[in-house]
C-alpha positions as CSV (number, residue, x, y, z in Angstrom):
1,X,78.8,125.2,63.6
2,X,75.6,127.1,62.0
3,X,73.3,129.8,63.2
4,X,70.8,127.4,64.4
5,X,73.0,125.0,66.2
6,X,74.4,127.6,68.3
7,X,70.7,128.9,69.1
8,X,70.3,125.3,70.2
9,X,73.4,125.1,72.4
10,X,73.3,128.6,73.8
11,X,69.4,127.9,75.2
12,X,70.7,124.4,75.9
13,X,73.0,125.3,78.1
14,X,70.9,128.3,79.9
15,X,68.4,125.5,81.0
16,X,71.4,123.7,82.4
17,X,72.8,126.8,84.3
18,X,69.3,127.7,85.6
19,X,69.1,124.6,87.2
20,X,72.0,124.5,88.8
21,X,71.3,128.1,89.7
22,X,67.9,126.6,90.9
23,X,68.9,123.8,92.8
24,X,71.9,125.6,94.7
25,X,68.8,126.8,96.4
26,X,68.4,123.6,98.5
27,X,70.4,120.0,99.4
28,X,69.8,116.9,98.7
29,X,71.4,113.1,100.5
30,X,71.1,110.4,98.5
31,X,70.1,107.6,100.5
32,X,72.3,104.5,101.3
33,X,71.2,101.3,102.0
34,X,68.5,101.1,105.2
35,X,65.2,100.8,106.3
36,X,64.0,104.1,105.0
37,X,65.3,103.2,101.1
38,X,63.3,104.7,98.8
39,X,61.5,107.2,101.4
40,X,61.4,110.6,100.2
41,X,62.5,112.9,103.4
42,X,62.2,117.0,102.8
43,X,63.4,118.7,105.9
44,X,62.0,122.6,105.8
45,X,64.2,125.1,107.9
46,X,63.6,128.4,108.4
47,X,63.6,130.8,111.3
48,X,65.8,133.1,112.7
49,X,66.5,132.4,116.8
50,X,67.4,128.8,116.7
51,X,69.4,128.2,113.9
52,X,66.8,124.7,112.3
53,X,68.6,125.6,109.2
54,X,71.9,123.8,111.2
55,X,70.1,121.1,112.5
56,X,67.9,120.1,109.7
57,X,70.6,119.7,107.7
58,X,72.1,117.5,109.7
59,X,69.1,115.5,110.8
60,X,68.8,115.3,107.1
61,X,72.3,113.7,106.8
62,X,71.6,111.6,109.4
63,X,68.9,110.4,108.0
64,X,70.8,109.2,105.1
65,X,74.1,107.8,105.2
66,X,72.7,105.5,108.8
67,X,69.0,104.7,107.9
68,X,68.3,104.8,103.9
69,X,66.6,107.9,103.8
70,X,66.2,110.3,100.5
71,X,66.2,113.8,101.9
72,X,66.4,117.0,100.9
73,X,66.5,120.1,103.1
74,X,65.3,123.4,101.9
75,X,66.5,127.0,103.6
76,X,65.2,130.7,103.8
77,X,66.9,132.4,101.3
78,X,67.9,135.4,99.9
79,X,67.1,135.7,96.4
80,X,69.3,138.2,95.7
81,X,72.2,136.6,97.0
82,X,71.6,132.8,97.0
83,X,72.8,132.7,100.9
84,X,70.7,131.6,103.5
85,X,69.4,134.4,105.4
86,X,67.1,133.9,108.7
87,X,65.5,137.1,108.3
88,X,64.2,136.7,104.8
89,X,60.7,135.1,106.0
90,X,59.4,134.9,102.4
91,X,61.4,133.0,100.5
92,X,62.1,128.6,100.8
93,X,62.7,127.7,97.6
94,X,62.6,124.4,96.5
95,X,58.9,123.5,98.1
96,X,58.0,121.7,95.0
97,X,59.3,118.7,96.8
98,X,57.2,118.2,98.9
99,X,54.7,116.7,95.7
100,X,56.3,113.5,96.4
101,X,57.3,113.8,99.9
102,X,56.9,110.4,101.9
103,X,57.5,112.5,105.1
104,X,57.7,116.6,105.9
105,X,59.6,117.8,108.6
106,X,58.9,121.6,109.4
107,X,61.1,123.6,111.9
108,X,59.9,127.4,110.8
109,X,58.9,130.3,112.5
110,X,56.3,133.0,111.8
111,X,57.3,132.4,107.9
112,X,55.2,134.8,105.6
113,X,55.5,132.7,102.2
114,X,54.0,134.1,99.0
115,X,51.2,131.7,98.2
116,X,52.8,130.4,95.3
117,X,55.3,128.7,97.6
118,X,52.7,128.0,100.7
119,X,50.7,126.2,98.5
120,X,52.9,123.0,98.5
121,X,52.8,123.0,102.3
122,X,49.1,123.3,102.4
123,X,49.2,120.5,99.7
124,X,50.9,118.1,102.0
125,X,49.5,119.0,105.3
126,X,46.3,118.3,103.5
127,X,47.4,114.7,101.6
128,X,47.3,112.6,104.7
129,X,51.4,112.0,105.0
130,X,53.0,112.8,107.8
131,X,54.6,115.3,109.5
132,X,57.3,116.0,112.2
133,X,57.1,119.7,113.5
134,X,60.0,120.9,114.7
135,X,59.9,123.7,118.3
136,X,58.9,127.1,116.7
137,X,57.0,125.0,114.0
138,X,54.2,125.6,116.6
139,X,54.1,128.9,115.3
140,X,55.0,128.1,111.7
141,X,52.9,130.8,109.6
142,X,52.1,134.6,110.0
143,X,50.5,135.7,107.3
144,X,48.2,139.6,106.7
145,X,44.6,139.2,107.0
146,X,44.4,139.0,103.0
147,X,46.7,135.8,102.3
148,X,45.0,133.2,100.9
149,X,46.6,131.2,103.4
150,X,45.5,133.2,106.4
151,X,44.4,129.7,108.0
152,X,47.4,128.5,108.9
153,X,48.4,131.4,111.2
154,X,49.3,130.9,114.1
155,X,46.8,132.7,115.5
156,X,44.0,132.5,113.0
157,X,40.9,133.0,114.2
158,X,39.2,131.0,110.9
159,X,35.8,128.8,111.5
160,X,37.8,125.3,111.8
161,X,41.1,126.2,111.4
162,X,41.4,128.8,114.7
163,X,45.3,129.1,116.3
164,X,46.0,127.8,112.3
165,X,48.3,125.3,111.8
166,X,50.1,124.5,115.6
167,X,47.2,124.2,116.7
168,X,44.9,122.5,114.5
169,X,47.7,120.1,112.9
170,X,50.7,119.9,115.5
171,X,48.3,120.0,118.6
172,X,49.3,123.7,120.1
173,X,50.4,127.1,118.5
174,X,53.0,129.4,120.6
175,X,51.6,130.3,124.2
176,X,54.4,130.8,125.5
177,X,58.2,130.2,127.8
178,X,57.7,127.9,130.2
179,X,61.4,127.5,131.9
180,X,62.9,131.1,131.8
181,X,64.3,131.4,128.3
182,X,68.6,132.1,128.6
183,X,68.6,130.9,131.8
184,X,66.1,127.7,132.5
185,X,67.9,124.2,130.4
186,X,65.6,121.6,129.7
187,X,65.6,117.5,130.5
188,X,63.2,115.3,128.9
189,X,61.7,112.6,130.6
190,X,59.9,109.4,129.3
191,X,56.4,110.4,129.8
192,X,54.4,107.6,132.2
193,X,53.4,104.8,130.1
194,X,55.6,105.2,127.3
195,X,58.0,103.5,128.1
196,X,58.2,100.9,125.7
197,X,56.9,103.0,123.1
198,X,59.5,102.5,119.8
199,X,59.9,106.2,119.4
200,X,62.0,106.6,123.0
201,X,64.2,103.2,122.1
202,X,67.9,104.5,122.8
203,X,66.8,108.1,124.2
204,X,68.4,107.4,127.7
205,X,69.7,110.7,127.8
206,X,67.9,114.0,126.8
207,X,69.3,117.7,127.8
208,X,69.2,121.1,125.5
209,X,69.9,124.8,126.8
210,X,66.3,125.8,125.1
211,X,63.4,126.5,128.2
212,X,60.4,124.1,128.3
213,X,57.4,125.9,126.2
214,X,53.9,126.1,128.0
215,X,51.0,124.3,125.8
216,X,47.3,124.0,127.1
217,X,46.6,120.9,129.2
218,X,45.5,117.6,127.9
219,X,46.9,118.4,124.5
220,X,43.6,118.6,122.2
221,X,42.0,115.3,120.2
222,X,43.6,112.5,120.4
223,X,47.7,113.8,121.4
224,X,49.8,111.3,122.9
225,X,52.3,113.0,125.3
226,X,55.8,110.8,124.7
227,X,58.8,113.5,126.8
228,X,58.2,115.7,129.4
229,X,59.9,118.7,129.5
230,X,62.5,119.0,133.0
231,X,63.1,122.6,134.2
232,X,66.8,122.7,135.0
233,X,67.8,125.9,137.6
234,X,70.6,126.5,134.9
235,X,72.0,125.7,131.3
236,X,74.2,123.2,132.2
237,X,72.3,119.1,131.9
238,X,74.5,118.3,135.6
239,X,72.3,121.3,136.9
240,X,69.2,119.9,139.3
241,X,65.5,120.4,138.5
242,X,63.8,123.0,139.2
243,X,61.8,122.9,142.0
244,X,57.5,124.3,142.5
245,X,54.9,124.1,139.7
246,X,56.5,124.3,136.7
247,X,57.4,121.0,137.4
248,X,54.5,119.4,138.6
249,X,53.1,118.8,137.0
250,X,55.9,118.8,133.7
251,X,54.7,120.1,130.4
252,X,54.8,117.6,127.4
253,X,57.8,118.7,125.2
254,X,56.8,115.7,122.4
255,X,53.7,113.7,121.7
256,X,51.9,112.4,119.2
257,X,48.7,112.7,117.2
258,X,46.5,112.4,114.1
259,X,45.7,115.2,111.7
260,X,42.6,114.6,109.0
261,X,43.0,117.1,106.4
262,X,40.9,118.0,103.9
263,X,41.4,114.8,101.1
264,X,39.6,112.8,103.8
265,X,43.2,111.0,105.0
266,X,44.5,110.4,108.9
267,X,47.8,111.8,108.7
268,X,50.9,110.5,111.7
269,X,51.8,113.6,113.4
270,X,54.6,114.1,115.7
271,X,55.4,117.1,117.1
272,X,58.4,118.4,119.9
273,X,59.7,121.9,121.1
274,X,62.7,120.8,121.7
275,X,65.1,121.8,119.2
276,X,67.8,124.8,118.8
277,X,70.8,122.9,116.8
278,X,72.2,123.7,120.1
279,X,70.0,120.6,121.5
280,X,70.8,118.2,118.6
281,X,74.2,118.3,120.6
282,X,72.3,116.0,122.6
283,X,72.4,111.9,121.2
284,X,69.2,111.3,122.8
285,X,67.3,113.9,121.3
286,X,69.4,113.0,117.7
287,X,68.0,109.4,118.5
288,X,64.3,111.0,119.2
289,X,63.8,112.4,116.3
290,X,65.1,109.6,114.0
291,X,62.6,106.8,116.2
292,X,60.0,109.8,114.6
293,X,60.3,109.8,111.0
294,X,60.8,106.0,111.3
295,X,57.4,105.9,112.8
296,X,55.9,108.4,110.8
297,X,56.4,106.8,107.6
298,X,55.0,103.6,109.2
299,X,58.8,101.7,109.6
300,X,58.4,101.8,113.8
301,X,58.9,98.0,113.8
302,X,62.2,98.5,112.4
303,X,63.2,100.9,114.5
304,X,67.1,99.8,116.3
305,X,67.4,99.1,119.8
306,X,69.9,102.2,119.6
307,X,69.6,103.9,116.6
308,X,73.0,105.3,115.9
309,X,72.7,108.5,115.1
310,X,76.7,110.4,115.6
311,X,77.6,113.8,114.0
312,X,78.7,113.5,109.7
313,X,81.2,116.0,109.3
314,X,81.5,119.3,110.9
315,X,79.4,120.4,113.8
316,X,79.7,123.9,115.7
317,X,76.2,124.8,116.4
318,X,75.3,128.3,117.1
319,X,73.8,129.2,119.8
320,X,70.4,130.7,120.1
321,X,69.4,134.2,119.2
322,X,67.8,136.8,116.6
323,X,69.6,136.9,113.6
324,X,73.2,135.4,114.5
325,X,73.0,132.6,111.4
326,X,76.2,132.2,109.9
327,X,76.6,135.0,107.3
328,X,77.6,134.6,103.5
329,X,76.6,131.0,103.8
330,X,74.8,128.8,100.7
331,X,73.5,125.8,101.2
332,X,75.6,124.3,98.8
333,X,78.0,124.5,102.1
334,X,75.4,122.3,103.8
335,X,76.4,119.1,101.3
336,X,77.7,115.9,102.8
337,X,81.4,115.2,102.8
């Protein structure tokens, strides 16, 4: 082999290794046959408390294997180790996948992403394509005052973008806990008049150990509550509803709305304040999110009577807690079994 060929092969191998190293920072699932075939869903995880990395990867597997969606799951990654580290709040590699996505599912908390990453979320948000926000996505971003995307900060004071991505796009920012965190779990109840909404189809039993979040009533614009959060007296699904003002009225914990970005196109938006990885053990909650994905991309007429949401592989969800994610785990650990 001459010097030129050797150099060419060295460069080629370097490119292959770089691509492989880059792709190791996220996981993708090729969709099987199903109504979602040909649709690309990008699931953006990154929170310190609720194990979004576990929920989003399992949701991606379910959407792909049973419903045909092509799914890419992104994570908070420590650039030094390549491991998922939920405390690293300034690095979610792979966000360029949003450029040709049909749906963004976002479950982040107080991320301070650099402009070169944040631009992909900003562009997608303004594109008119649908968005699903889970739990802490109401306070998805927390930026310093000089950040070029500070308008999306959860406490933004920028005119026209007050209270940022949460309030403007999803319908609410971080307000407070309504149920008592860690001691009062929640049950999802179909909102009055929403019994025939295809999003709630087959969602007879929704329960989660997370508490109900407080929201301001009424929700803004064309928001429509779909699921209400019943505060329970304890941390078991068999616990009774709490008596008193906390359940009168109940807070919405899932709703639909629209958002019109700078491109002037109206996007479908679904938001739920349910959402730790333990919540996702609830079959009703899994089905709610799958149904919401169908609705978001305009496939509501194809929502099954009881969408298949069986857990794929092992799903041993960790309980909520700050920085209590599994250590030493790389994105590849979430590959399809």
